C-alpha atoms as an extended CHARMM CRD file, in Angstrom:
* protein
*
        84  EXT
         1         1  MET       CA             87.7890000000       77.0500000000       -5.8930000000  PROA      1               0.0000000000
         2         2  GLY       CA             87.3600000000       78.6910000000       -9.0530000000  PROA      2               0.0000000000
         3         3  ASP       CA             89.4760000000       81.6720000000       -8.2320000000  PROA      3               0.0000000000
         4         4  THR       CA             93.0510000000       81.8320000000       -9.4070000000  PROA      4               0.0000000000
         5         5  LYS       CA             95.6400000000       83.2340000000       -7.0870000000  PROA      5               0.0000000000
         6         6  LEU       CA             98.6260000000       85.0160000000       -8.5410000000  PROA      6               0.0000000000
         7         7  TYR       CA            102.0380000000       84.1320000000       -7.0120000000  PROA      7               0.0000000000
         8         8  ALA       CA            104.5590000000       86.8580000000       -6.7580000000  PROA      8               0.0000000000
         9         9  SER       CA            108.0090000000       85.3310000000       -6.6150000000  PROA      9               0.0000000000
        10        10  PRO       CA            110.2480000000       87.3180000000       -3.9220000000  PROA      10              0.0000000000
        11        11  SER       CA            112.3230000000       88.6350000000       -6.5730000000  PROA      11              0.0000000000
        12        12  THR       CA            109.5200000000       90.7530000000       -8.0480000000  PROA      12              0.0000000000
        13        13  ASP       CA            107.7310000000       91.8660000000       -4.7670000000  PROA      13              0.0000000000
        14        14  LEU       CA            108.7550000000       95.4410000000       -4.2570000000  PROA      14              0.0000000000
        15        15  ASN       CA            107.9840000000       95.2430000000       -0.8210000000  PROA      15              0.0000000000
        16        16  SER       CA            110.0850000000       91.8950000000       -0.1920000000  PROA      16              0.0000000000
        17        17  PRO       CA            112.9700000000       92.2070000000        2.2610000000  PROA      17              0.0000000000
        18        18  GLU       CA            115.5190000000       91.6630000000       -0.5790000000  PROA      18              0.0000000000
        19        19  ASN       CA            113.9260000000       94.5050000000       -2.9040000000  PROA      19              0.0000000000
        20        20  ILE       CA            113.9530000000       96.8380000000        0.1310000000  PROA      20              0.0000000000
        21        21  ILE       CA            117.5270000000       96.1240000000        1.2300000000  PROA      21              0.0000000000
        22        22  ARG       CA            118.6830000000       96.5960000000       -2.4560000000  PROA      22              0.0000000000
        23        23  GLN       CA            116.6770000000       99.8760000000       -2.6770000000  PROA      23              0.0000000000
        24        24  VAL       CA            118.2630000000      101.2560000000        0.5030000000  PROA      24              0.0000000000
        25        25  TYR       CA            121.6230000000      100.0780000000       -0.4980000000  PROA      25              0.0000000000
        26        26  GLN       CA            121.5390000000      101.7770000000       -3.7900000000  PROA      26              0.0000000000
        27        27  ALA       CA            120.2090000000      105.1300000000       -2.2220000000  PROA      27              0.0000000000
        28        28  LEU       CA            123.1320000000      104.9900000000        0.3920000000  PROA      28              0.0000000000
        29        29  LYS       CA            125.6020000000      104.1370000000       -2.3320000000  PROA      29              0.0000000000
        30        30  ALA       CA            123.9890000000      107.1060000000       -4.5650000000  PROA      30              0.0000000000
        31        31  LYS       CA            124.3700000000      109.7630000000       -1.8460000000  PROA      31              0.0000000000
        32        32  GLY       CA            128.3120000000      108.4370000000       -1.0010000000  PROA      32              0.0000000000
        33        33  TYR       CA            127.9960000000      106.6280000000        2.1800000000  PROA      33              0.0000000000
        34        34  ASP       CA            129.3610000000      103.2000000000        2.7830000000  PROA      34              0.0000000000
        35        35  PRO       CA            125.9710000000      101.0360000000        2.6770000000  PROA      35              0.0000000000
        36        36  ILE       CA            127.6620000000       98.1980000000        4.6530000000  PROA      36              0.0000000000
        37        37  THR       CA            128.4550000000      100.3840000000        7.6890000000  PROA      37              0.0000000000
        38        38  GLN       CA            125.3070000000      102.3660000000        7.5550000000  PROA      38              0.0000000000
        39        39  LEU       CA            123.2740000000       99.2740000000        7.5130000000  PROA      39              0.0000000000
        40        40  VAL       CA            125.1890000000       97.6360000000       10.3090000000  PROA      40              0.0000000000
        41        41  GLY       CA            124.7990000000      100.8010000000       12.3430000000  PROA      41              0.0000000000
        42        42  TYR       CA            121.1970000000      100.7680000000       11.5760000000  PROA      42              0.0000000000
        43        43  ILE       CA            120.8260000000       97.0460000000       12.4430000000  PROA      43              0.0000000000
        44        44  LEU       CA            122.5120000000       97.3810000000       15.7350000000  PROA      44              0.0000000000
        45        45  SER       CA            121.0830000000      100.4510000000       16.9080000000  PROA      45              0.0000000000
        46        46  GLY       CA            117.6240000000      100.5970000000       15.3060000000  PROA      46              0.0000000000
        47        47  ASP       CA            118.2310000000      104.3000000000       14.6190000000  PROA      47              0.0000000000
        48        48  PRO       CA            116.8190000000      105.1570000000       11.2950000000  PROA      48              0.0000000000
        49        49  THR       CA            119.2570000000      108.2200000000       10.8740000000  PROA      49              0.0000000000
        50        50  TYR       CA            121.8090000000      105.8300000000        9.7680000000  PROA      50              0.0000000000
        51        51  ILE       CA            119.8280000000      105.4220000000        6.5240000000  PROA      51              0.0000000000
        52        52  THR       CA            119.4780000000      108.2360000000        4.1890000000  PROA      52              0.0000000000
        53        53  SER       CA            115.8520000000      109.6400000000        3.3830000000  PROA      53              0.0000000000
        54        54  TYR       CA            116.8510000000      109.9350000000       -0.4480000000  PROA      54              0.0000000000
        55        55  ASN       CA            114.6380000000      107.8490000000       -2.5460000000  PROA      55              0.0000000000
        56        56  GLN       CA            112.5410000000      107.1910000000        0.6290000000  PROA      56              0.0000000000
        57        57  ALA       CA            115.0640000000      104.7670000000        1.7220000000  PROA      57              0.0000000000
        58        58  ARG       CA            114.3830000000      105.3200000000        5.3300000000  PROA      58              0.0000000000
        59        59  SER       CA            110.9720000000      104.9170000000        5.1860000000  PROA      59              0.0000000000
        60        60  LEU       CA            111.5760000000      101.6020000000        3.1470000000  PROA      60              0.0000000000
        61        61  ILE       CA            113.9360000000      100.1110000000        5.8240000000  PROA      61              0.0000000000
        62        62  ARG       CA            111.3950000000      101.0580000000        8.3790000000  PROA      62              0.0000000000
        63        63  ARG       CA            108.8510000000       98.5880000000        6.8900000000  PROA      63              0.0000000000
        64        64  LEU       CA            111.1890000000       95.6280000000        7.8860000000  PROA      64              0.0000000000
        65        65  GLU       CA            111.6850000000       94.4380000000       11.4040000000  PROA      65              0.0000000000
        66        66  ARG       CA            115.6350000000       94.4070000000       11.9720000000  PROA      66              0.0000000000
        67        67  ASP       CA            115.3000000000       90.6240000000       12.6160000000  PROA      67              0.0000000000
        68        68  GLU       CA            113.8880000000       90.3040000000        9.2820000000  PROA      68              0.0000000000
        69        69  ILE       CA            116.7710000000       92.2070000000        7.9550000000  PROA      69              0.0000000000
        70        70  ILE       CA            119.2360000000       89.9820000000        9.4400000000  PROA      70              0.0000000000
        71        71  GLU       CA            117.3010000000       87.0490000000        8.3940000000  PROA      71              0.0000000000
        72        72  GLU       CA            117.5950000000       87.9390000000        4.8790000000  PROA      72              0.0000000000
        73        73  LEU       CA            121.0690000000       88.8100000000        4.7330000000  PROA      73              0.0000000000
        74        74  VAL       CA            122.2690000000       85.4880000000        6.5250000000  PROA      74              0.0000000000
        75        75  SER       CA            119.8660000000       83.5290000000        4.2150000000  PROA      75              0.0000000000
        76        76  HSD       CA            121.4820000000       85.1460000000        1.2730000000  PROA      76              0.0000000000
        77        77  TYR       CA            124.9110000000       84.7510000000        2.5000000000  PROA      77              0.0000000000
        78        78  VAL       CA            124.3700000000       80.9430000000        3.3240000000  PROA      78              0.0000000000
        79        79  SER       CA            122.6500000000       80.1030000000        0.0850000000  PROA      79              0.0000000000
        80        80  HSD       CA            125.4140000000       81.9630000000       -2.1970000000  PROA      80              0.0000000000
        81        81  LYS       CA            128.4660000000       81.2200000000        0.0670000000  PROA      81              0.0000000000
        82        82  LEU       CA            128.0340000000       77.9500000000        1.8680000000  PROA      82              0.0000000000
        83        83  GLU       CA            125.4810000000       75.9200000000       -0.2910000000  PROA      83              0.0000000000
        84        84  ARG       CA            127.2930000000       75.9570000000       -3.5440000000  PROA      84              0.0000000000
């Protein structure tokens, strides 16, 4: 009971879906790809070659299940577009 636990908010957790998606998005954009098209291709097919290996983006995106990515995107959309 004397131990203090450190809470890491999702925005500061480097392995959170939000941060992984952000890093992958930035890597795709930096390499000249349309990040939305590439992410949709990956989500629909599961084929990691839709994601560049630049800045380890492909490795990062594979840490997440595709349903986790969809959940993060829908959650973000709902909280920012529908629940204002």
